C-alpha positions in Angstrom: 111.5 146.0 113.2 111.6 145.8 109.4 109.5 148.1 107.3 108.0 146.6 104.2 109.1 148.2 101.0 106.7 149.6 98.5 107.2 148.8 94.8 106.7 151.7 92.5 106.7 151.7 88.7 108.3 154.7 87.1 108.1 156.0 83.5 110.5 158.8 82.5 109.4 160.7 79.4 111.8 162.5 77.0 110.8 165.9 75.7 112.4 167.9 72.9 112.8 171.6 73.9 111.7 174.0 71.1 113.3 177.4 71.8 115.7 179.8 70.1 119.4 179.5 70.5 119.6 182.5 72.9 117.5 180.5 75.5 120.1 177.6 75.6 123.1 180.0 75.6 121.8 182.0 78.6 120.2 179.0 80.5 123.2 178.4 82.8 123.4 182.0 83.8 119.7 182.2 84.6 119.8 179.0 86.7 122.6 180.5 88.7 120.2 183.1 90.1 118.4 180.2 91.9 121.7 178.5 92.8 122.9 181.7 94.5 120.0 181.6 97.0 120.8 179.9 100.3 117.8 177.5 100.0 118.1 177.2 96.2 114.3 177.4 95.7 111.7 179.6 94.2 107.9 179.6 94.9 105.8 180.9 92.0 102.1 181.4 91.7 100.6 180.5 88.3 96.9 180.2 87.4 95.8 179.7 91.0 98.4 177.1 91.8 101.7 177.4 93.7 104.9 175.8 92.3 108.1 175.3 94.3 111.1 175.0 92.0 114.2 173.6 93.7 117.6 173.4 92.0 119.5 170.3 93.1 122.7 170.9 91.3 124.8 170.1 88.1 125.4 166.6 86.8 128.5 166.1 84.7 130.2 162.8 84.0 134.0 163.1 84.4 134.4 160.9 81.3 132.4 163.5 79.4 130.2 160.7 77.9 127.2 162.1 79.7 126.5 165.8 78.8 126.0 168.5 81.4 122.5 168.4 82.9 120.7 170.4 85.5 118.6 168.7 88.2 115.4 170.2 89.3 112.6 169.1 91.7 109.2 170.8 91.3 106.3 170.5 93.7 103.0 171.5 92.1 100.2 172.4 94.5 97.1 170.2 94.3 94.0 172.1 95.2 91.7 169.1 95.2 92.8 168.3 98.8 90.4 170.4 100.8 90.1 168.8 104.3 91.9 166.7 106.7 90.0 164.1 108.8 91.3 162.4 112.0 90.2 159.2 113.7 88.3 161.2 116.4 86.0 162.6 113.8 87.5 166.0 113.6 87.4 167.5 110.1 89.5 170.6 109.4 90.9 172.5 106.5 94.5 171.8 105.4 96.9 174.5 106.7 99.5 175.5 104.1 101.5 177.9 106.2 104.3 175.4 106.4 104.7 174.8 102.7 103.0 173.4 99.6 100.9 170.3 99.5 101.0 168.6 96.1 102.8 166.3 93.7 106.6 166.1 93.1 108.1 166.3 89.6 111.7 165.4 88.9 113.6 166.8 85.9 117.0 166.7 84.2 117.4 169.6 81.7 120.2 168.9 79.1 120.8 172.1 77.1 123.4 170.6 74.8 120.8 168.0 73.6 117.9 170.4 73.8 115.9 167.9 75.9 114.3 167.6 79.2 113.7 164.3 81.0 111.1 164.0 83.7 108.7 161.9 85.7 106.2 162.2 88.6 104.5 160.1 91.1 101.4 162.2 90.6 99.2 162.5 87.4 101.5 161.6 84.6 99.7 163.7 82.0 101.0 166.8 83.7 104.7 166.1 83.3 104.7 167.8 79.9 102.8 171.0 81.0 104.8 171.4 84.2 108.1 171.0 82.3 107.0 173.8 79.9 106.1 176.0 82.9 109.5 175.4 84.5 111.4 176.2 81.3 109.5 179.5 80.9 111.0 180.6 84.2 114.4 180.7 82.6 113.2 182.5 79.5 114.3 186.1 79.5 112.6 186.9 76.1 108.8 186.4 76.6 108.2 187.0 72.9 109.8 183.7 72.2 107.6 181.0 73.6 109.0 177.7 74.8 107.6 174.5 73.4 108.1 170.9 74.5 107.2 167.8 72.4 107.3 164.1 73.0 110.1 162.4 71.0 108.6 159.8 68.6 110.2 156.4 68.2 108.9 156.0 64.7 109.0 158.5 61.8 105.4 157.5 61.0 104.1 159.8 63.8 105.0 162.9 61.7 103.0 161.5 58.8 99.9 161.7 61.0 99.9 165.5 60.5 100.0 165.0 56.7 96.9 162.8 56.5 94.1 164.9 54.8 91.3 162.8 56.4 90.8 160.5 59.4 88.3 157.6 59.5 88.6 156.4 63.1 90.3 156.9 66.5 90.4 154.0 69.0 91.8 154.3 72.5 91.6 152.9 76.0 92.6 154.7 79.2 92.2 154.7 82.9 89.5 157.0 84.4 92.0 158.0 87.1 93.8 160.2 84.5 90.8 162.5 84.5 91.1 163.4 88.2 93.7 166.2 87.8 93.9 167.4 84.2 96.5 169.9 83.2 95.5 173.3 81.9 96.4 172.3 78.3 94.5 169.1 78.3 92.2 168.6 75.3 88.6 169.8 75.8 87.4 166.3 75.0 88.9 165.1 78.3 87.8 168.1 80.3 84.2 167.4 79.3 84.7 163.7 79.9 85.9 164.4 83.5 82.7 166.1 84.4 80.5 163.1 83.2 78.5 161.7 86.2 78.6 158.1 85.0 82.4 157.7 85.2 83.7 156.2 88.4 87.1 155.7 89.9 89.6 153.1 88.4 87.4 152.4 85.4 88.9 151.3 82.1 87.5 153.6 79.4 87.4 152.5 75.8 86.4 154.6 72.8 86.1 153.9 69.1 85.2 157.2 67.4 84.2 157.1 63.7 84.6 160.1 61.4 82.9 161.0 58.1 79.7 162.3 56.7 77.6 159.5 58.2 78.9 160.0 61.8 78.0 162.6 64.3 81.5 163.2 65.7 82.4 166.9 65.9 86.1 166.2 66.3 88.3 168.0 63.8 91.7 166.7 62.5 93.4 169.1 65.0 91.4 167.6 67.8 92.5 164.1 66.9 96.2 165.0 66.8 95.7 166.8 70.1 94.1 163.7 71.7 96.9 161.4 70.3 99.6 163.7 71.7 97.8 163.8 75.1 97.3 160.1 75.4 100.8 159.2 74.3 102.0 160.9 77.5 100.0 158.4 79.7 101.3 155.1 80.8 97.7 154.0 81.4 96.8 154.3 77.7 96.9 150.7 76.5 95.3 151.2 73.0 95.8 154.2 70.7 95.1 153.6 67.1 94.3 155.9 64.2 93.0 155.1 60.7 92.9 157.6 57.9 93.2 158.1 54.1 96.2 159.4 52.3 96.1 161.9 49.4 95.5 158.9 47.0 92.5 157.7 49.0 94.3 154.6 50.4 93.6 153.5 53.9 96.4 153.8 56.4 96.6 152.5 60.0 98.8 153.8 62.9 99.4 152.3 66.3 100.7 154.9 68.8 100.3 152.8 72.0 104.0 153.0 72.5 105.1 155.4 69.9 107.3 157.8 72.0 110.7 157.4 73.7 110.5 156.7 77.4 112.4 154.8 80.1 110.6 152.4 82.4 112.0 151.1 85.6 110.9 149.9 89.0 112.1 150.9 92.5 111.6 149.6 96.0 111.2 152.2 98.7 110.1 152.5 102.3 108.6 155.9 101.7 105.2 156.6 100.2 106.9 159.3 98.1 110.0 159.2 95.9 112.9 161.1 97.4 115.4 163.2 95.5 118.3 160.8 95.9 116.2 158.0 94.4 114.9 160.3 91.6 118.4 161.3 90.7 119.5 157.7 90.2 116.4 157.0 88.0 117.1 160.1 85.9 120.8 159.3 85.4 119.8 155.8 84.2 117.2 157.4 81.9 119.7 159.8 80.4 122.2 157.0 79.8 119.4 155.0 78.1 118.5 158.0 76.0 122.1 158.5 74.9 122.2 154.9 73.8 119.0 155.2 71.8 120.1 158.3 69.9 123.5 156.8 69.3 122.5 153.4 68.0 118.8 153.9 67.2 
């Protein structure tokens, strides 16, 4: 009997790792501590959630075109699942004595390029925060914090920080992205997630005006924070900012697709993405990234 395959859309994001040189030099030795374990895994508690980090191995192209990368799978516990209900009407709590119930994250860490590639079948907005958490586990100097940033396609994104004044922010997103916000999500979305009038699978559209005649309390830093957050979401179809330069001239920016990513589609018989499939996706994404930085 044949089993119907499920089509899944995948978006791999590319993140630049901001760390001192000692982090990259000692990374391989740190990861060997996990590799030396028989099961090659670690379970870590962080802010009330459990994380399982599994080291899958090294990836090195024999032709040396593709740089050395380290493959990791992370399962982040999702606390929103509280009960299990069966057909006979029995409702029970979910027993976690056999492992972690949550969402899988798949990463390639490429120290030579100072980048980390990743995707998830869970809430996409958490790829960035989970990657930062994972990298911190290999940081022996806690005084030097690890940063990760989306890699812009256009140089214009950096000029957003230089604008002295914004006039408007327009964006559209799916309400489902408010279900499981990461710890570092902007307060704007945390407050929005608790609004009683927002239902599931709604398309939310905002057009926020700034200036003396408007009541918006958002600061310039808030706007940049929102743009960074939404740019990490595939479900954000509109993301536009208007502002004034130092000469008072109006400038418009469209960040709907402003950052490097790799989109693909897979067919699977599983409801989840397995590690073999994720490895093929990340290899293709890394090749795509190498082409982009080589030829622009």
